N, C-alpha and C positions, 0 to 999 in steps of 0.2 A: 504494500500500500504506500503510494507516494503522496503523503499527506499535504505537501506543499502545492500539489497540482489540484487539490480540492477547493472548490469555491465555498463560500460560507454555508450554503445550503447542504452541499455534499459533506462538509466537515461536521455539520450538526447531525446529519444522518449517521455518519461514522461514529460519533460519540455515543449516540443512542445504541447502536449495534454493540458497542464495547461496554455498555452498561455504565457509561460516564455521565455525570450531570451535564445537561444541555449547555449551561453557562460556560463550560470548559471550551466549547467550540469557539465562542467569541474571544475568549482569552488567547487560545492558541492562534487563531487567525490574526489577532493584533500583534502577537509576538513575531509571527512569520512575515506578515505583509505590511505592517506599519513600523514596528520597531526594527525589523530586518535583522533579527539575530542570526548569527552564523552557526549556532549550536543550540540544541534543546537545553543544555545545561545553563544557558542564560535566562531561561524562562523561570524566573524566581518565584512566581506564585502558582506554579504547576507542581503538584506532588511528585516526588522522586519516582514512585512506581509507574506513573504515567509517562514521565520523561524517559525512563528505561524502556518502556514499551514502544515509544516512538523513535528512539535513537537510530535504529537501523534504517528507518524509512525516511529520515530527514535528509533533504538535498542541500548540500552546501558545496560551493565550488572552491577548489583550491587555487590560489593565485600562483601560477608558475613563473610568469614573467610580466614585467610592467615597464613600459618605455614612455618617456615624456618628451615631447617635441620641444626643441629649443627655438623652433620657428614660430609656433603659434599656441603652445600649451596643450595640444592634443595629447591624450593618453591612450596607449594601446595596451590591451591586456590579453594574456594567454591564460585560460582557465583549464584546470584539470577536472575531469568528471570522475565519478565513482568507479566506472569500469575501465579507467585508464586512458580513455579518449581525451582529446583536447579541442577546445573551441576558442575563438577569439572575438573580442569586442573592442569598440572604440568610443571614447568619451571626447566630445568636442565642445569647447566653450564658445558661445556666441553672445552677442549683445542681447538677443531676445531670450536667452536662457541656455541651459546645458542640454545638449543632445547626445543620446547614446545610440550607436549602431550595433545591433546584436545579430548573432547567428541563429538560424532556425534548424540547422542540420549539422551533423558531423560529416564534412565533405559535401559533394554535390554531384548529381548524375546528369546535369543538363549539358555539360560539355562545351560551354561558350569558349571560343578559341583564345580570347584575350584575358581570361580570368584565371587567377591562381587557385580559386576555390575548387574548380572542376578537376584539377590535376589529382589523379588517384581515385576519382569517383566518389560514390556515396558509401559511407559506413553505416550510419543509422540516423533516424529522426531524433530530435530533441523533445523531451517532455515539456509541458507547460512550465513546470517547476524549474527546469534548466534554462528556459528562456527568461523567466522572471529572475532567476538566480544571478544572471549576468548583470541585470540592472541593479539588483539589491547589493551585490558585491561592490559594484562601481560607486554606488551612492555611499556605502560605508567607507570605502577606501579614499574617496575624494573629499568626503564631508560636505559635498554639494548636492542640492536637490536636482534630480533629473526632471526636466519639464517636457522634453520631446524625445520620442522613441522612433527609431527607423529600423525596420526589419529588412536589412539590406546587406547583412554580413554573409558569412559562409552559408550556402544552401539555398534552395528554392522554396520559399515559404508555402506556396500552393502545393508542393509535393509532400507537405506535412500539414495538410489543410485543417483537419479536426483539432489537432493540438494548437495550431495557430489561432483558430477562432476562440478556443478555450482561454488561451493566453490573453488575447485582446480584451475579452470580457473581464478577466481578473486584473489586468494592469490598469484598467479604467474604472474598476469597482470603487465605490465610495468607502467601502470598508478597508481598502488597501491604500496604495499610493495615489489612487484617484487621478491619474494622468488623463487629461482631456483627450477624447478620441480624435478631436480635430488637430491634436498635436502628434498624432501617430501616423506614420507612413509605412505601407507595406509594398515592397517591390517584387515584381514577378517578371520572368523572362517571357511570359505570355501563354499560360495554360488557359485557353479560352473557356472551357466549361467551368473552371473555378472562378473566373471573372464574373460570369453570370450568377454563380452560386453566391459569391460575396455580395453582389448587389441586392440579394434577398435577405441578408443577415440583419438588416436594420442598424448597421454601424455608420458612424460618421467619420471614418478614417479617410486618409488620402491614399489613392491607388496610384502607384508608379509602375509604368510598363516599360521594360527595356526594349527599345526599338532598334537603334544602332544602324539602321540602313533604310533607305526609302523604297527599295524594290525587293521583291521576294528572293530573286536570285542572289543579290548581294547579301541579303540577310542570312540566307542558307550558308554562305561562306563563313559567316561569323558565329551563327547560332543554330545548332542542330534542331532546336524546337521549331524553327521555321519550315522544316520539312513536314511538320504535322499540321501547322496552322498558318494560313496565309495572312498577309498584312490586312487584307480586306476583312477577314473574319475577326481579326484582332481589333480593328477599328470599330466594327459593328458591336462587339462586346463592350468596348470602351464607351460607346454611345449609349448603350443600355445601362451601364453603370452610372453615367451622369444623369440619365433620365430618372432612374430609380432613387438615387441618393442626393442629387443636386450638388455633388462634390466633383469639382473639376479634376480631370485626370492629368497626371504628369507623364510625359514621355521622356524617358532617359535616353540620351544619345551620346555614346562614348565616341569621341573623335580619335580616329586612328590615322596617322599620317599615310597618305597615299592609298587608303582603303575606302574611306567614306567621308572625306572632309573637303571635297571640292565644291566650287560654286554650283556646279551642276547638281551635286547631291543636295545642296541646300535648296535649290529651286524645286527639285522633285519632292523634297520633304514638305516644303511650303504648300505645294499643290495638293499633296496628300492630306494635309491637316486643315486645309482651307475650310472655314465655316464651323470647325469643331470648337467646343468650349474646352480648351486644354492649355497646358503649359509645357514648354520644352526645356529640359535641363541639359545643357551641353556639358559633357564631362571629358576633359583632357585625360586620357588614360594614364594610369601609373604603369610604366613599363615593368615587366617581370622577366627574369633571366631565362625562364623556360620558353618564352615566346619572342619572336623577333619584331614584335610591334613596337612602334614608338609613338609618342603623343604628337599631335599637330603643333606647328609653331604658332606664335601669338597672332601673326598676320592672318593665317588661315582660320583660326578660331574667331577672331574679330569679324572677319569677312562673312563667315558662316552665320554668325549672329545678326549681322547687318541685313543679310538677305532675308532671313526669317522676319525680322522686325519690319522690313520694307513691305512684306506681305501680310502684315498685321497678325503675326503669330507671337504670342507671349513667350519670351525666352530669357533665360539667365544662363550665365556660365558658372558652373559650380566652383566655388573657391577650393583650391587644393589644400588639404589639411594633412599634416603629419608626414610629409614626404620624406623627412629625414629619419623616420622610425618605421618604415614599411607599413604604413597605415592602410594600404589598399586591401580589399577583401582577400583573405586566404594566404597572404604573403608570410605572416608570422607563423601560422600553423605549419605551412609547408616547410619553412626553414627549420622549425623545431623537430618535425618528424624526420626530416632528412639528416638531422644531426649536423 
């Protein structure tokens, strides 16, 4: 029984099944999800026999490595899980609040060519407690409140859909950290059926879709998922998400020098997204040694942005964070595993 993955109602039912007073559920939930204790031994008003019963089932992530950027204060964490696997997370300080980017899987099976997360494939899904645990550990370690959450680290969140939805409800629960759903972003490489499913969940989160190319053929060269779903199907699903939630969709576009960053690519992208209520986030890629991709130069990036703006597409260039500490998805984990 993974008690940290139980919401307040599930934890209440668990306490009843164990013959414990119902009020213990509220106490336990507060210790785990508000006070963010790293061990059951810190739960001072819980009897020892109950703590002993729960000890084996309590999820706490071990901090294996922590790096702090000298450029912008970004923190990169490598966490050890109970089964010996490792995941990574990033804490980023912004003027509007502190943002944490978390992983949803150990590894990834999507195979995007420019991403370090996909090297080695998928090991397993993360439980809701392990997704929550990344945020809780970072808030404990930094002493700073987390106000924004991005599920954009290692893994494809929609490949772990049920656990993702459970996590989203818990992180925004008023009994826990109560992070506004409007401050939560979930990124997908484009699993179309799950986009339709998410639109029915009644959530107010931001959906970010990794596009990275304006044509199906070019997208197939970068992202294997494009062999399963066309850009047309993806945009139709995105339109449905906006219609159901009234939440503007973000399209992530990683700029790779010589691959997808020309003015012609920008023109095609503008034509593709014309009339949609959306936002484009241009991302100069972080080069990784296992791939021969390099990020676009400043002139190409600025020109790409200009073309989109000229065509009335909302666009920003993502500020590069933590470049001196391998802060891109999958880089630290890959380095740790490889020794």
